[in-house]
TORKOL-4160 file (C-alpha; in steps of 0.2 Angstrom, whole numbers, padded with zeros to 4 digits, m for minus):
413
<pt num="1" X="0413" Y="0311" Z="0509"/>
<pt num="2" X="0433" Y="0318" Z="0505"/>
<pt num="3" X="0439" Y="0314" Z="0488"/>
<pt num="4" X="0457" Y="0309" Z="0494"/>
<pt num="5" X="0465" Y="0306" Z="0478"/>
<pt num="6" X="0459" Y="0324" Z="0473"/>
<pt num="7" X="0466" Y="0331" Z="0490"/>
<pt num="8" X="0482" Y="0320" Z="0486"/>
<pt num="9" X="0484" Y="0331" Z="0469"/>
<pt num="10" X="0482" Y="0346" Z="0478"/>
<pt num="11" X="0501" Y="0345" Z="0485"/>
<pt num="12" X="0514" Y="0348" Z="0471"/>
<pt num="13" X="0528" Y="0340" Z="0479"/>
<pt num="14" X="0519" Y="0323" Z="0477"/>
<pt num="15" X="0521" Y="0325" Z="0459"/>
<pt num="16" X="0539" Y="0323" Z="0457"/>
<pt num="17" X="0549" Y="0308" Z="0454"/>
<pt num="18" X="0564" Y="0304" Z="0464"/>
<pt num="19" X="0575" Y="0291" Z="0458"/>
<pt num="20" X="0563" Y="0283" Z="0449"/>
<pt num="21" X="0549" Y="0284" Z="0465"/>
<pt num="22" X="0535" Y="0295" Z="0468"/>
<pt num="23" X="0540" Y="0301" Z="0485"/>
<pt num="24" X="0530" Y="0293" Z="0500"/>
<pt num="25" X="0531" Y="0307" Z="0513"/>
<pt num="26" X="0528" Y="0301" Z="0531"/>
<pt num="27" X="0535" Y="0315" Z="0540"/>
<pt num="28" X="0522" Y="0327" Z="0542"/>
<pt num="29" X="0522" Y="0328" Z="0562"/>
<pt num="30" X="0539" Y="0337" Z="0559"/>
<pt num="31" X="0532" Y="0346" Z="0544"/>
<pt num="32" X="0516" Y="0346" Z="0533"/>
<pt num="33" X="0517" Y="0349" Z="0515"/>
<pt num="34" X="0509" Y="0362" Z="0506"/>
<pt num="35" X="0493" Y="0363" Z="0497"/>
<pt num="36" X="0493" Y="0373" Z="0479"/>
<pt num="37" X="0478" Y="0383" Z="0488"/>
<pt num="38" X="0491" Y="0389" Z="0501"/>
<pt num="39" X="0505" Y="0392" Z="0489"/>
<pt num="40" X="0492" Y="0402" Z="0478"/>
<pt num="41" X="0487" Y="0413" Z="0492"/>
<pt num="42" X="0505" Y="0417" Z="0497"/>
<pt num="43" X="0510" Y="0421" Z="0479"/>
<pt num="44" X="0496" Y="0432" Z="0477"/>
<pt num="45" X="0502" Y="0442" Z="0492"/>
<pt num="46" X="0519" Y="0442" Z="0484"/>
<pt num="47" X="0513" Y="0447" Z="0466"/>
<pt num="48" X="0498" Y="0459" Z="0469"/>
<pt num="49" X="0501" Y="0469" Z="0485"/>
<pt num="50" X="0518" Y="0467" Z="0492"/>
<pt num="51" X="0516" Y="0481" Z="0506"/>
<pt num="52" X="0516" Y="0485" Z="0524"/>
<pt num="53" X="0500" Y="0480" Z="0532"/>
<pt num="54" X="0494" Y="0493" Z="0545"/>
<pt num="55" X="0507" Y="0507" Z="0544"/>
<pt num="56" X="0502" Y="0512" Z="0524"/>
<pt num="57" X="0486" Y="0519" Z="0520"/>
<pt num="58" X="0488" Y="0517" Z="0501"/>
<pt num="59" X="0479" Y="0503" Z="0490"/>
<pt num="60" X="0492" Y="0490" Z="0492"/>
<pt num="61" X="0493" Y="0493" Z="0512"/>
<pt num="62" X="0475" Y="0492" Z="0512"/>
<pt num="63" X="0474" Y="0476" Z="0504"/>
<pt num="64" X="0488" Y="0467" Z="0516"/>
<pt num="65" X="0478" Y="0473" Z="0531"/>
<pt num="66" X="0461" Y="0466" Z="0525"/>
<pt num="67" X="0470" Y="0450" Z="0520"/>
<pt num="68" X="0480" Y="0449" Z="0536"/>
<pt num="69" X="0466" Y="0453" Z="0547"/>
<pt num="70" X="0455" Y="0440" Z="0538"/>
<pt num="71" X="0467" Y="0427" Z="0542"/>
<pt num="72" X="0466" Y="0430" Z="0559"/>
<pt num="73" X="0448" Y="0429" Z="0559"/>
<pt num="74" X="0449" Y="0413" Z="0549"/>
<pt num="75" X="0460" Y="0405" Z="0562"/>
<pt num="76" X="0450" Y="0410" Z="0576"/>
<pt num="77" X="0435" Y="0402" Z="0570"/>
<pt num="78" X="0445" Y="0385" Z="0566"/>
<pt num="79" X="0449" Y="0385" Z="0586"/>
<pt num="80" X="0433" Y="0393" Z="0591"/>
<pt num="81" X="0442" Y="0409" Z="0601"/>
<pt num="82" X="0429" Y="0421" Z="0608"/>
<pt num="83" X="0438" Y="0434" Z="0598"/>
<pt num="84" X="0451" Y="0435" Z="0584"/>
<pt num="85" X="0460" Y="0447" Z="0596"/>
<pt num="86" X="0464" Y="0432" Z="0607"/>
<pt num="87" X="0476" Y="0425" Z="0592"/>
<pt num="88" X="0493" Y="0430" Z="0591"/>
<pt num="89" X="0503" Y="0427" Z="0578"/>
<pt num="90" X="0520" Y="0420" Z="0580"/>
<pt num="91" X="0535" Y="0411" Z="0573"/>
<pt num="92" X="0530" Y="0394" Z="0579"/>
<pt num="93" X="0524" Y="0385" Z="0594"/>
<pt num="94" X="0540" Y="0387" Z="0602"/>
<pt num="95" X="0539" Y="0405" Z="0601"/>
<pt num="96" X="0520" Y="0405" Z="0607"/>
<pt num="97" X="0526" Y="0393" Z="0622"/>
<pt num="98" X="0540" Y="0406" Z="0626"/>
<pt num="99" X="0529" Y="0421" Z="0625"/>
<pt num="100" X="0518" Y="0413" Z="0639"/>
<pt num="101" X="0533" Y="0407" Z="0650"/>
<pt num="102" X="0541" Y="0423" Z="0651"/>
<pt num="103" X="0527" Y="0434" Z="0653"/>
<pt num="104" X="0512" Y="0427" Z="0662"/>
<pt num="105" X="0511" Y="0433" Z="0681"/>
<pt num="106" X="0517" Y="0420" Z="0693"/>
<pt num="107" X="0518" Y="0424" Z="0712"/>
<pt num="108" X="0535" Y="0419" Z="0722"/>
<pt num="109" X="0535" Y="0402" Z="0727"/>
<pt num="110" X="0522" Y="0396" Z="0714"/>
<pt num="111" X="0524" Y="0377" Z="0706"/>
<pt num="112" X="0524" Y="0373" Z="0687"/>
<pt num="113" X="0518" Y="0357" Z="0682"/>
<pt num="114" X="0525" Y="0349" Z="0664"/>
<pt num="115" X="0526" Y="0330" Z="0660"/>
<pt num="116" X="0541" Y="0320" Z="0655"/>
<pt num="117" X="0531" Y="0317" Z="0637"/>
<pt num="118" X="0533" Y="0334" Z="0632"/>
<pt num="119" X="0542" Y="0341" Z="0617"/>
<pt num="120" X="0558" Y="0352" Z="0623"/>
<pt num="121" X="0548" Y="0368" Z="0617"/>
<pt num="122" X="0534" Y="0363" Z="0631"/>
<pt num="123" X="0545" Y="0361" Z="0646"/>
<pt num="124" X="0562" Y="0370" Z="0644"/>
<pt num="125" X="0554" Y="0387" Z="0643"/>
<pt num="126" X="0547" Y="0383" Z="0660"/>
<pt num="127" X="0561" Y="0376" Z="0666"/>
<pt num="128" X="0571" Y="0393" Z="0663"/>
<pt num="129" X="0557" Y="0403" Z="0671"/>
<pt num="130" X="0559" Y="0393" Z="0686"/>
<pt num="131" X="0575" Y="0394" Z="0687"/>
<pt num="132" X="0577" Y="0415" Z="0683"/>
<pt num="133" X="0562" Y="0417" Z="0696"/>
<pt num="134" X="0564" Y="0403" Z="0711"/>
<pt num="135" X="0550" Y="0392" Z="0706"/>
<pt num="136" X="0548" Y="0375" Z="0707"/>
<pt num="137" X="0545" Y="0362" Z="0693"/>
<pt num="138" X="0536" Y="0347" Z="0695"/>
<pt num="139" X="0536" Y="0332" Z="0681"/>
<pt num="140" X="0521" Y="0321" Z="0679"/>
<pt num="141" X="0528" Y="0305" Z="0673"/>
<pt num="142" X="0520" Y="0298" Z="0658"/>
<pt num="143" X="0518" Y="0278" Z="0657"/>
<pt num="144" X="0528" Y="0269" Z="0645"/>
<pt num="145" X="0513" Y="0268" Z="0633"/>
<pt num="146" X="0512" Y="0287" Z="0633"/>
<pt num="147" X="0496" Y="0288" Z="0643"/>
<pt num="148" X="0494" Y="0296" Z="0661"/>
<pt num="149" X="0487" Y="0290" Z="0677"/>
<pt num="150" X="0475" Y="0304" Z="0681"/>
<pt num="151" X="0479" Y="0301" Z="0699"/>
<pt num="152" X="0496" Y="0308" Z="0695"/>
<pt num="153" X="0489" Y="0323" Z="0690"/>
<pt num="154" X="0478" Y="0325" Z="0705"/>
<pt num="155" X="0494" Y="0322" Z="0716"/>
<pt num="156" X="0504" Y="0335" Z="0708"/>
<pt num="157" X="0492" Y="0350" Z="0704"/>
<pt num="158" X="0492" Y="0356" Z="0723"/>
<pt num="159" X="0487" Y="0373" Z="0730"/>
<pt num="160" X="0504" Y="0381" Z="0726"/>
<pt num="161" X="0502" Y="0376" Z="0707"/>
<pt num="162" X="0500" Y="0391" Z="0696"/>
<pt num="163" X="0505" Y="0385" Z="0680"/>
<pt num="164" X="0502" Y="0369" Z="0669"/>
<pt num="165" X="0511" Y="0364" Z="0651"/>
<pt num="166" X="0505" Y="0349" Z="0646"/>
<pt num="167" X="0507" Y="0342" Z="0626"/>
<pt num="168" X="0488" Y="0338" Z="0619"/>
<pt num="169" X="0496" Y="0325" Z="0608"/>
<pt num="170" X="0512" Y="0319" Z="0609"/>
<pt num="171" X="0524" Y="0320" Z="0594"/>
<pt num="172" X="0532" Y="0302" Z="0599"/>
<pt num="173" X="0516" Y="0292" Z="0605"/>
<pt num="174" X="0502" Y="0300" Z="0597"/>
<pt num="175" X="0494" Y="0299" Z="0612"/>
<pt num="176" X="0481" Y="0311" Z="0616"/>
<pt num="177" X="0480" Y="0319" Z="0634"/>
<pt num="178" X="0466" Y="0319" Z="0645"/>
<pt num="179" X="0465" Y="0339" Z="0643"/>
<pt num="180" X="0447" Y="0342" Z="0649"/>
<pt num="181" X="0450" Y="0333" Z="0665"/>
<pt num="182" X="0467" Y="0341" Z="0667"/>
<pt num="183" X="0459" Y="0358" Z="0665"/>
<pt num="184" X="0447" Y="0355" Z="0677"/>
<pt num="185" X="0458" Y="0351" Z="0690"/>
<pt num="186" X="0469" Y="0365" Z="0688"/>
<pt num="187" X="0456" Y="0377" Z="0688"/>
<pt num="188" X="0449" Y="0369" Z="0704"/>
<pt num="189" X="0466" Y="0374" Z="0711"/>
<pt num="190" X="0468" Y="0392" Z="0704"/>
<pt num="191" X="0480" Y="0387" Z="0691"/>
<pt num="192" X="0482" Y="0391" Z="0673"/>
<pt num="193" X="0485" Y="0378" Z="0657"/>
<pt num="194" X="0494" Y="0379" Z="0641"/>
<pt num="195" X="0489" Y="0366" Z="0630"/>
<pt num="196" X="0505" Y="0362" Z="0617"/>
<pt num="197" X="0493" Y="0358" Z="0602"/>
<pt num="198" X="0507" Y="0358" Z="0587"/>
<pt num="199" X="0503" Y="0339" Z="0585"/>
<pt num="200" X="0484" Y="0341" Z="0589"/>
<pt num="201" X="0478" Y="0355" Z="0579"/>
<pt num="202" X="0481" Y="0348" Z="0561"/>
<pt num="203" X="0472" Y="0331" Z="0565"/>
<pt num="204" X="0457" Y="0335" Z="0576"/>
<pt num="205" X="0443" Y="0347" Z="0578"/>
<pt num="206" X="0448" Y="0362" Z="0590"/>
<pt num="207" X="0438" Y="0371" Z="0602"/>
<pt num="208" X="0447" Y="0382" Z="0616"/>
<pt num="209" X="0429" Y="0387" Z="0623"/>
<pt num="210" X="0424" Y="0371" Z="0626"/>
<pt num="211" X="0441" Y="0364" Z="0633"/>
<pt num="212" X="0441" Y="0381" Z="0642"/>
<pt num="213" X="0460" Y="0380" Z="0642"/>
<pt num="214" X="0469" Y="0396" Z="0645"/>
<pt num="215" X="0483" Y="0396" Z="0633"/>
<pt num="216" X="0485" Y="0385" Z="0616"/>
<pt num="217" X="0502" Y="0385" Z="0605"/>
<pt num="218" X="0501" Y="0380" Z="0587"/>
<pt num="219" X="0512" Y="0378" Z="0573"/>
<pt num="220" X="0506" Y="0382" Z="0558"/>
<pt num="221" X="0519" Y="0372" Z="0547"/>
<pt num="222" X="0513" Y="0356" Z="0552"/>
<pt num="223" X="0494" Y="0360" Z="0546"/>
<pt num="224" X="0497" Y="0363" Z="0529"/>
<pt num="225" X="0502" Y="0380" Z="0531"/>
<pt num="226" X="0520" Y="0391" Z="0529"/>
<pt num="227" X="0534" Y="0388" Z="0539"/>
<pt num="228" X="0540" Y="0402" Z="0550"/>
<pt num="229" X="0522" Y="0403" Z="0557"/>
<pt num="230" X="0514" Y="0398" Z="0573"/>
<pt num="231" X="0499" Y="0405" Z="0584"/>
<pt num="232" X="0497" Y="0410" Z="0602"/>
<pt num="233" X="0479" Y="0408" Z="0609"/>
<pt num="234" X="0477" Y="0416" Z="0625"/>
<pt num="235" X="0460" Y="0421" Z="0635"/>
<pt num="236" X="0459" Y="0440" Z="0633"/>
<pt num="237" X="0459" Y="0443" Z="0651"/>
<pt num="238" X="0476" Y="0435" Z="0653"/>
<pt num="239" X="0484" Y="0442" Z="0639"/>
<pt num="240" X="0479" Y="0460" Z="0645"/>
<pt num="241" X="0487" Y="0457" Z="0661"/>
<pt num="242" X="0504" Y="0450" Z="0653"/>
<pt num="243" X="0519" Y="0458" Z="0651"/>
<pt num="244" X="0525" Y="0462" Z="0633"/>
<pt num="245" X="0537" Y="0449" Z="0625"/>
<pt num="246" X="0544" Y="0461" Z="0614"/>
<pt num="247" X="0543" Y="0479" Z="0610"/>
<pt num="248" X="0544" Y="0491" Z="0595"/>
<pt num="249" X="0534" Y="0496" Z="0581"/>
<pt num="250" X="0518" Y="0492" Z="0578"/>
<pt num="251" X="0515" Y="0488" Z="0597"/>
<pt num="252" X="0510" Y="0506" Z="0601"/>
<pt num="253" X="0496" Y="0519" Z="0600"/>
<pt num="254" X="0508" Y="0534" Z="0605"/>
<pt num="255" X="0526" Y="0537" Z="0610"/>
<pt num="256" X="0526" Y="0554" Z="0618"/>
<pt num="257" X="0543" Y="0564" Z="0622"/>
<pt num="258" X="0540" Y="0575" Z="0638"/>
<pt num="259" X="0553" Y="0582" Z="0649"/>
<pt num="260" X="0566" Y="0573" Z="0639"/>
<pt num="261" X="0556" Y="0557" Z="0642"/>
<pt num="262" X="0550" Y="0545" Z="0630"/>
<pt num="263" X="0534" Y="0538" Z="0637"/>
<pt num="264" X="0525" Y="0524" Z="0626"/>
<pt num="265" X="0507" Y="0520" Z="0626"/>
<pt num="266" X="0505" Y="0501" Z="0621"/>
<pt num="267" X="0491" Y="0494" Z="0611"/>
<pt num="268" X="0480" Y="0481" Z="0618"/>
<pt num="269" X="0482" Y="0463" Z="0611"/>
<pt num="270" X="0484" Y="0456" Z="0597"/>
<pt num="271" X="0496" Y="0470" Z="0593"/>
<pt num="272" X="0504" Y="0470" Z="0610"/>
<pt num="273" X="0513" Y="0454" Z="0605"/>
<pt num="274" X="0516" Y="0458" Z="0586"/>
<pt num="275" X="0531" Y="0469" Z="0587"/>
<pt num="276" X="0539" Y="0475" Z="0572"/>
<pt num="277" X="0535" Y="0471" Z="0553"/>
<pt num="278" X="0523" Y="0455" Z="0551"/>
<pt num="279" X="0525" Y="0441" Z="0540"/>
<pt num="280" X="0511" Y="0444" Z="0530"/>
<pt num="281" X="0512" Y="0431" Z="0517"/>
<pt num="282" X="0515" Y="0418" Z="0531"/>
<pt num="283" X="0499" Y="0424" Z="0540"/>
<pt num="284" X="0489" Y="0426" Z="0524"/>
<pt num="285" X="0495" Y="0407" Z="0520"/>
<pt num="286" X="0490" Y="0402" Z="0538"/>
<pt num="287" X="0472" Y="0408" Z="0535"/>
<pt num="288" X="0472" Y="0398" Z="0518"/>
<pt num="289" X="0478" Y="0382" Z="0527"/>
<pt num="290" X="0465" Y="0384" Z="0539"/>
<pt num="291" X="0453" Y="0385" Z="0527"/>
<pt num="292" X="0458" Y="0371" Z="0517"/>
<pt num="293" X="0458" Y="0358" Z="0531"/>
<pt num="294" X="0441" Y="0367" Z="0536"/>
<pt num="295" X="0435" Y="0361" Z="0518"/>
<pt num="296" X="0439" Y="0343" Z="0521"/>
<pt num="297" X="0432" Y="0343" Z="0537"/>
<pt num="298" X="0443" Y="0339" Z="0554"/>
<pt num="299" X="0432" Y="0324" Z="0557"/>
<pt num="300" X="0435" Y="0316" Z="0539"/>
<pt num="301" X="0454" Y="0320" Z="0542"/>
<pt num="302" X="0453" Y="0311" Z="0559"/>
<pt num="303" X="0445" Y="0295" Z="0551"/>
<pt num="304" X="0457" Y="0295" Z="0537"/>
<pt num="305" X="0471" Y="0295" Z="0548"/>
<pt num="306" X="0465" Y="0281" Z="0560"/>
<pt num="307" X="0461" Y="0270" Z="0546"/>
<pt num="308" X="0481" Y="0271" Z="0540"/>
<pt num="309" X="0486" Y="0271" Z="0559"/>
<pt num="310" X="0475" Y="0255" Z="0562"/>
<pt num="311" X="0482" Y="0245" Z="0548"/>
<pt num="312" X="0501" Y="0252" Z="0551"/>
<pt num="313" X="0499" Y="0246" Z="0569"/>
<pt num="314" X="0493" Y="0230" Z="0565"/>
<pt num="315" X="0506" Y="0225" Z="0553"/>
<pt num="316" X="0521" Y="0232" Z="0563"/>
<pt num="317" X="0514" Y="0221" Z="0578"/>
<pt num="318" X="0516" Y="0205" Z="0568"/>
<pt num="319" X="0534" Y="0212" Z="0563"/>
<pt num="320" X="0548" Y="0202" Z="0573"/>
<pt num="321" X="0561" Y="0214" Z="0580"/>
<pt num="322" X="0550" Y="0229" Z="0578"/>
<pt num="323" X="0544" Y="0237" Z="0593"/>
<pt num="324" X="0530" Y="0249" Z="0594"/>
<pt num="325" X="0532" Y="0265" Z="0606"/>
<pt num="326" X="0515" Y="0270" Z="0613"/>
<pt num="327" X="0497" Y="0262" Z="0615"/>
<pt num="328" X="0489" Y="0253" Z="0602"/>
<pt num="329" X="0474" Y="0260" Z="0606"/>
<pt num="330" X="0469" Y="0270" Z="0591"/>
<pt num="331" X="0455" Y="0280" Z="0600"/>
<pt num="332" X="0466" Y="0291" Z="0610"/>
<pt num="333" X="0480" Y="0292" Z="0595"/>
<pt num="334" X="0484" Y="0304" Z="0583"/>
<pt num="335" X="0490" Y="0298" Z="0566"/>
<pt num="336" X="0507" Y="0293" Z="0569"/>
<pt num="337" X="0516" Y="0278" Z="0574"/>
<pt num="338" X="0536" Y="0278" Z="0583"/>
<pt num="339" X="0546" Y="0262" Z="0584"/>
<pt num="340" X="0563" Y="0255" Z="0586"/>
<pt num="341" X="0570" Y="0241" Z="0576"/>
<pt num="342" X="0582" Y="0228" Z="0585"/>
<pt num="343" X="0593" Y="0223" Z="0570"/>
<pt num="344" X="0598" Y="0241" Z="0566"/>
<pt num="345" X="0607" Y="0251" Z="0580"/>
<pt num="346" X="0603" Y="0267" Z="0573"/>
<pt num="347" X="0584" Y="0275" Z="0569"/>
<pt num="348" X="0594" Y="0286" Z="0556"/>
<pt num="349" X="0600" Y="0271" Z="0547"/>
<pt num="350" X="0582" Y="0264" Z="0547"/>
<pt num="351" X="0577" Y="0281" Z="0540"/>
<pt num="352" X="0592" Y="0281" Z="0527"/>
<pt num="353" X="0587" Y="0264" Z="0521"/>
<pt num="354" X="0569" Y="0268" Z="0516"/>
<pt num="355" X="0573" Y="0285" Z="0509"/>
<pt num="356" X="0587" Y="0278" Z="0497"/>
<pt num="357" X="0580" Y="0262" Z="0493"/>
<pt num="358" X="0561" Y="0264" Z="0493"/>
<pt num="359" X="0559" Y="0283" Z="0491"/>
<pt num="360" X="0550" Y="0283" Z="0509"/>
<pt num="361" X="0553" Y="0298" Z="0520"/>
<pt num="362" X="0550" Y="0296" Z="0540"/>
<pt num="363" X="0558" Y="0305" Z="0554"/>
<pt num="364" X="0573" Y="0298" Z="0564"/>
<pt num="365" X="0580" Y="0305" Z="0581"/>
<pt num="366" X="0573" Y="0308" Z="0597"/>
<pt num="367" X="0559" Y="0321" Z="0591"/>
<pt num="368" X="0563" Y="0335" Z="0602"/>
<pt num="369" X="0558" Y="0322" Z="0617"/>
<pt num="370" X="0573" Y="0317" Z="0625"/>
<pt num="371" X="0566" Y="0314" Z="0643"/>
<pt num="372" X="0554" Y="0303" Z="0636"/>
<pt num="373" X="0566" Y="0292" Z="0627"/>
<pt num="374" X="0579" Y="0294" Z="0643"/>
<pt num="375" X="0563" Y="0285" Z="0654"/>
<pt num="376" X="0560" Y="0271" Z="0640"/>
<pt num="377" X="0580" Y="0267" Z="0641"/>
<pt num="378" X="0582" Y="0273" Z="0624"/>
<pt num="379" X="0598" Y="0281" Z="0619"/>
<pt num="380" X="0594" Y="0297" Z="0610"/>
<pt num="381" X="0608" Y="0297" Z="0601"/>
<pt num="382" X="0602" Y="0280" Z="0592"/>
<pt num="383" X="0584" Y="0287" Z="0593"/>
<pt num="384" X="0567" Y="0281" Z="0586"/>
<pt num="385" X="0559" Y="0280" Z="0570"/>
<pt num="386" X="0542" Y="0289" Z="0567"/>
<pt num="387" X="0529" Y="0287" Z="0554"/>
<pt num="388" X="0516" Y="0300" Z="0554"/>
<pt num="389" X="0502" Y="0301" Z="0541"/>
<pt num="390" X="0491" Y="0315" Z="0534"/>
<pt num="391" X="0477" Y="0320" Z="0521"/>
<pt num="392" X="0488" Y="0316" Z="0505"/>
<pt num="393" X="0494" Y="0300" Z="0512"/>
<pt num="394" X="0485" Y="0284" Z="0505"/>
<pt num="395" X="0486" Y="0264" Z="0506"/>
<pt num="396" X="0499" Y="0263" Z="0494"/>
<pt num="397" X="0511" Y="0274" Z="0503"/>
<pt num="398" X="0509" Y="0263" Z="0519"/>
<pt num="399" X="0511" Y="0248" Z="0509"/>
<pt num="400" X="0527" Y="0254" Z="0502"/>
<pt num="401" X="0533" Y="0259" Z="0520"/>
<pt num="402" X="0529" Y="0241" Z="0526"/>
<pt num="403" X="0537" Y="0232" Z="0511"/>
<pt num="404" X="0553" Y="0244" Z="0515"/>
<pt num="405" X="0555" Y="0240" Z="0533"/>
<pt num="406" X="0551" Y="0222" Z="0530"/>
<pt num="407" X="0567" Y="0221" Z="0517"/>
<pt num="408" X="0577" Y="0231" Z="0531"/>
<pt num="409" X="0574" Y="0219" Z="0543"/>
<pt num="410" X="0578" Y="0204" Z="0532"/>
<pt num="411" X="0594" Y="0210" Z="0526"/>
<pt num="412" X="0600" Y="0218" Z="0544"/>
<pt num="413" X="0595" Y="0200" Z="0553"/>
């Protein structure tokens, strides 16, 4: 059984006092707070061996390389990849998706399938790839509650389909997509599947072998790790045949100069996709974040968040002038709730009131999901409000959020 009080004490940011309030942080779907264990792991790099890994054979260089490689191994175990070589360090999930969208081989005339629920980073790289190479994009429309009719997937995935980009857990509705079914349909028709796991990986157990997904994009900063770090998982045989995204130092086994020509010999993955000096502290922090979450237990994290989400949904459903976006079925939701308030024109006004009057930090805006807001008839300029829960939140946080929202509705009605 997880000790949630002890876990909360691991996060230095929550020990602050702001305008007389302890902070209530409900914006983890954007950026998770960092535990001391991750901060210490990164500081150890900067304090003890702040040098180049791989390139330098001295003591500091060896220590960096060992810590860097170990973090990749930890993360491979976290998602149950067959090999650490299937795990590529990137800057964020957006870069991970862009690598796939730009580098995966797609035949002329093929079709890419995505959804109306995607984060912009899950759809736009493929929209641009289709525009560049004359491919087609078909959009599977989500229901207003963020769920999908599987028949719509059966209709969309035809024999011309070669790539599917699907958000595993929506950052607007929290809805978890039926990924196993989508992957099975796709593979039956010869298509590849990229799963946007930015919102899924921090909150649920991951098993890329079991799901048989071809690619997975993860944002480390949403799972207690450092900003500026992401991960791309890809099946080894697919990474081998993909074009390089960037070239330069650390991607080559040899660069010959013969007859006036520069002739490179490139390394296999993961080095193939990790050009230049790497964010060693970030990678080390990423491994520490994965270990931290594993020490709690991903099933325990799921249960903790669902308990907070269930109470939040119940209370918000009973509030006049509040409209929840997404299904109320917590079994297919990640721990966030997005809503609008009739008595307040802009979601930003709701977020500002909660922050300044109650010390409650929520997200407001279109959450980088403009198409779904347009689909629902919500002006993205006014947006919606999102409260997202994580390992450090508790019932007191939820109560203060609900109290603040009730107060706002009273004064704005």
